C-alpha positions as CSV (number, residue, x, y, z in Angstrom):
1,M,15.6,-2.6,-14.7
2,H,18.9,-1.7,-13.1
3,T,21.7,-0.8,-15.5
4,I,25.6,-0.6,-14.8
5,T,28.0,0.3,-16.9
6,A,31.0,-2.0,-17.4
7,R,33.1,0.5,-15.5
8,Q,31.3,0.5,-12.3
9,A,30.6,-3.1,-12.6
10,A,34.8,-2.9,-12.7
11,I,34.9,-0.6,-9.8
12,D,32.2,-2.3,-7.7
13,A,34.4,-5.4,-8.7
14,V,37.5,-3.8,-7.3
15,V,36.5,-1.8,-3.7
16,F,34.8,-5.5,-2.7
17,S,37.5,-7.4,-3.0
18,R,39.4,-4.8,-1.2
19,Q,37.1,-3.9,1.8
20,L,36.6,-8.3,1.9
21,Y,40.8,-7.8,3.1
22,D,39.6,-6.0,6.0
23,V,37.4,-8.7,7.2
24,A,40.1,-11.3,6.6
25,L,42.2,-8.9,8.9
26,K,39.8,-8.5,11.3
27,G,40.9,-9.9,14.9
28,F,43.9,-11.2,13.3
29,P,46.2,-11.4,16.3
30,A,49.2,-9.2,16.0
31,D,51.7,-12.0,16.9
32,K,50.5,-14.3,14.0
33,L,50.7,-12.3,11.5
34,A,54.0,-13.1,9.6
35,T,53.0,-17.0,10.9
36,Q,52.8,-18.8,7.4
37,P,51.1,-22.6,8.2
38,P,52.8,-25.5,6.7
39,N,51.6,-25.7,2.6
40,L,50.4,-22.6,2.4
41,P,51.8,-19.9,0.2
42,N,52.1,-16.4,2.2
43,H,50.9,-15.0,5.9
44,A,49.1,-11.5,6.4
45,L,52.2,-9.1,6.3
46,W,53.7,-10.4,3.0
47,T,50.1,-10.1,1.6
48,I,48.7,-6.6,2.4
49,G,52.3,-5.4,0.9
50,H,52.2,-7.1,-2.0
51,L,48.7,-5.8,-2.5
52,A,49.8,-2.8,-2.1
53,T,52.8,-3.2,-4.2
54,T,50.0,-5.1,-6.6
55,Y,47.5,-1.4,-6.9
56,A,50.8,0.2,-7.7
57,F,50.8,-1.7,-10.4
58,F,47.4,-1.7,-11.8
59,R,47.5,2.1,-12.0
60,S,50.2,1.9,-14.4
61,V,48.1,-0.4,-16.4
62,L,45.2,2.7,-16.3
63,D,47.6,5.3,-17.2
64,G,50.9,4.2,-17.6
65,Q,52.1,6.3,-13.9
66,S,52.5,4.3,-11.4
67,T,51.7,5.5,-7.3
68,T,54.8,5.7,-5.8
69,V,55.4,3.0,-2.5
70,P,58.9,2.6,-0.9
71,D,61.3,1.0,-3.0
72,S,62.3,-1.6,-0.8
73,Y,58.0,-3.0,-1.1
74,N,59.4,-4.6,-4.9
75,A,62.1,-6.9,-3.1
76,L,59.7,-7.6,-0.4
77,F,57.0,-8.2,-1.8
78,G,56.8,-8.3,-5.9
79,P,56.5,-11.3,-8.6
80,G,59.0,-13.9,-7.0
81,S,59.3,-12.5,-3.5
82,K,59.3,-15.1,-0.6
83,P,57.6,-14.0,2.4
84,S,59.6,-14.2,5.7
85,A,58.9,-15.6,9.0
86,T,60.6,-12.7,11.2
87,P,58.4,-9.8,11.6
88,S,61.0,-7.4,11.3
89,T,62.3,-8.0,7.8
90,Y,58.4,-6.1,7.4
91,P,57.1,-2.1,7.5
92,P,54.8,-2.1,10.8
93,L,51.4,-3.2,9.6
94,A,50.1,0.5,10.7
95,E,52.7,1.1,7.7
96,L,51.5,-1.2,4.8
97,I,47.8,-0.8,5.6
98,A,48.2,3.2,5.1
99,H,50.2,2.1,1.6
100,L,47.7,-0.3,1.0
101,N,44.6,2.4,0.8
102,R,46.5,5.0,-0.7
103,T,47.6,2.8,-3.6
104,H,43.8,1.4,-3.7
105,A,42.5,5.1,-3.6
106,E,44.7,6.2,-6.3
107,L,43.9,3.3,-8.8
108,L,40.0,3.9,-8.2
109,R,40.8,7.9,-8.9
110,V,42.3,6.8,-12.2
111,L,39.8,4.3,-13.0
112,R,36.7,6.9,-12.2
113,E,38.1,10.1,-14.1
114,M,39.7,8.0,-17.0
115,P,38.1,8.9,-20.6
116,E,35.7,5.7,-21.6
117,A,37.1,5.3,-24.7
118,D,40.9,5.3,-22.7
119,L,38.8,2.0,-21.2
120,T,39.0,-0.1,-24.0
121,K,42.7,0.7,-24.7
122,P,45.3,-2.3,-24.9
123,P,47.2,-2.2,-20.9
124,A,49.1,1.2,-21.0
125,V,51.9,-0.8,-20.1
126,E,53.2,-4.2,-20.8
127,F,50.7,-6.6,-19.2
128,P,50.2,-9.5,-21.2
129,F,47.2,-11.2,-19.0
130,S,44.5,-8.6,-20.1
131,P,43.6,-7.2,-24.1
132,T,42.4,-4.3,-22.3
133,R,42.9,-2.2,-19.4
134,L,39.1,-2.6,-18.6
135,A,39.6,-6.5,-17.8
136,A,42.7,-5.8,-16.4
137,M,40.5,-4.4,-13.9
138,H,38.4,-7.6,-13.7
139,M,41.8,-9.3,-13.4
140,L,43.1,-7.3,-10.9
141,A,39.6,-8.2,-8.3
142,W,40.5,-12.3,-9.4
143,H,44.2,-11.5,-7.7
144,D,42.6,-10.5,-5.1
145,G,40.2,-13.1,-4.4
146,W,43.0,-15.6,-5.4
147,H,45.4,-14.0,-2.1
148,Q,41.8,-13.7,0.0
149,G,41.6,-17.7,-0.2
150,Q,44.9,-17.9,0.7
151,L,44.3,-15.4,3.6
152,S,41.6,-17.5,4.4
153,L,43.2,-20.5,4.6
154,T,46.0,-19.0,6.9
155,R,43.4,-18.3,9.0
156,V,41.6,-21.4,9.7
157,A,45.1,-23.1,9.9
158,L,45.5,-20.8,12.7
159,G,42.8,-21.4,14.2
160,L,40.8,-18.8,13.9
161,P,37.3,-18.2,12.3
162,G,37.6,-18.0,8.1
163,I,36.7,-14.7,6.2
164,L,33.1,-15.4,6.0
165,S,32.2,-15.5,9.8
166,N,33.6,-12.5,10.0
167,L,31.3,-10.3,7.1
168,N,28.2,-9.8,9.2
169,A,30.4,-9.6,12.8
């Protein structure tokens, strides 16, 4: 029988949920990254920046320290921000993905290195949605999945295959 620690289960969930964004962006036309189909809440550029900002915040949930993202990111991608259909509103895609990858890697580093006893402590910063730091990592994976669903619907609305069709491609 294979056993897995609670920490490893959280790491696996956070890694898998992040990997699905690479799948979701595969074959996404560059000229459609800021297209927000009717009745859908976001577009791909906003989602990528939002996740970079989210990973920086969730790192602070673990240890009280935030991974740095540009000051403009909170206004562009943070809670309450509204997606713009004007691509020039946003940093270039390569920059957004670099911040996404960096903030995610830093979050995982802290999660892997954190003493086991600290994982069951309350979040290091105010976060009323999770009783512990470990539970917050599962909330993060859920949050990723929420936005992946939106991005998959955006793909379909744009006439692109859904995310699942890209898994084995």
